[in-house]
C-alpha positions, 0 to 999 in steps of 0.5 A: 642477505641477498647479494647483487651486482648491478649493470647500468647504461649510466649514459643519459635516460633518467630511468636508470637513476630512478632504478638505482635509487630503488636498489640503493635504498634497499641496500641502506635498509639492509634488505640487500647487499650490492657487491658492485655496479658496472657501467655498460654505456657512458658519457665522459662523466658517468663514473663521477656522476654515479659516484656523486649519486651514491654519495647523495644517497648516503651509500659508500663502499660499492665499487664501480666498474666500466666498459671502457670501450663503450663511452659516448658523449651525450650532451642531453644528459646534463644531470651528470655534470650536476651529480658529478660535483658530489663525487669523492672516490673517482675523478674520471671514467679511467679511475674505474676498473674494467667492468668484466674484471670487477664482476669476476672479482665480486663473484670470486669474493662472494660468499653466497650466490649473487643475483645480477640485475642488468638495466642496460646493454649486455656487453659486460655480462657477455664479456664475463661469460667469455672471460678466461681464468685470471687473478681473481678466479681459476674458473672461466666465465661460464663456470664462474657464473654457474658456480657463483650466480643464482639468477640474472634479471634483465631489462631487454627485449620486446617479447609481446611479438616474435621478432620484436626489437628493443633498444638495449639489444638492437642499439649496435653490433656489439649489443646485438652480439652480446645479447646473443651470447647471453642467450646462448651461453648463460648457464643460470636462469634469466628473467627478461622484462621487456619494453612492452612491460614498462612503457606505459607505467609512468613514475616519478611525477610525485617527487619533490622539486628539490630532489636531485632525482627530480632534477635528473628527470627534468634534465631529460625532459620528463619532469611529469614522469618517465616510462619505467623499464629499468625501475620495474626490472629493479623492483621485480629483482628486489621482490625476487619472485615474478608472481609475487611481483605481479606478473605471469611468466612464459618459460622457454628459450630466448634467441637473438638475431645478431644481424637485426637484434630481433628477439624470438622465444620458444616455449618449453617447460624446462627452459632457462629463460622467462619473460614477464607479462603484467597481470595488474593495472599499471597503477599497481606498479606505478604506486609501488615505485613512486612510494619507494623513491620518495 
């Protein structure tokens, strides 16, 4: 069975909630195993909100980690308070382990190689790469990733132009530096799904009104559907093959300007990086996601 670690900016935008439903439902069907979930940007209720969401999805036993330095107040995301009422394992953000530590623990304990799906900022993954040996593994971060990670799937960047800019990379100095670190130091293949891929694929409009996922979408002001950046990345990761998922790929090496967050790509056949380009109509991806989240 394929094993995953998931990173999410469980802060505000409801596309993370849609994406996590895809992953959690695949786990409940026995299609994948989720070893850990790391929160890379959060408000004060993010851990309890995610805990409550997993309980509502009838999923248990997945540990939550958090980047304790990347917590913000985001009052627009009122659904966090609603989901937090269903929490049972965590009472606050401080209850969750440091996300880099959790990634290291999950990788050290994994039997087979793990895939990492990142649908937010890249600080935790960068922190993993820069980490030193600890009680979980005698390997440094780069060697641990090389030994225990098969592939990284990342919703980040804007790859339809050289010098493109996208929020998950450009948001802050920390996010820019993290993306640069990942591009330069990650020793395993990384497939990027960029802003341009998910922007005009709108999903979630067919949800039932009683569904707490629909409530989250309404609270974000997107009751008629939301752009599908994170859901498309998770669907791609679940399928596990870019061509089978409905994309062609450009292969080479990605780089990031740490001052501006602009992304660049140099094509060559032996590169560790790919970005995807849709080859199907938007309705193809929309219908797959809407079917899986109902």
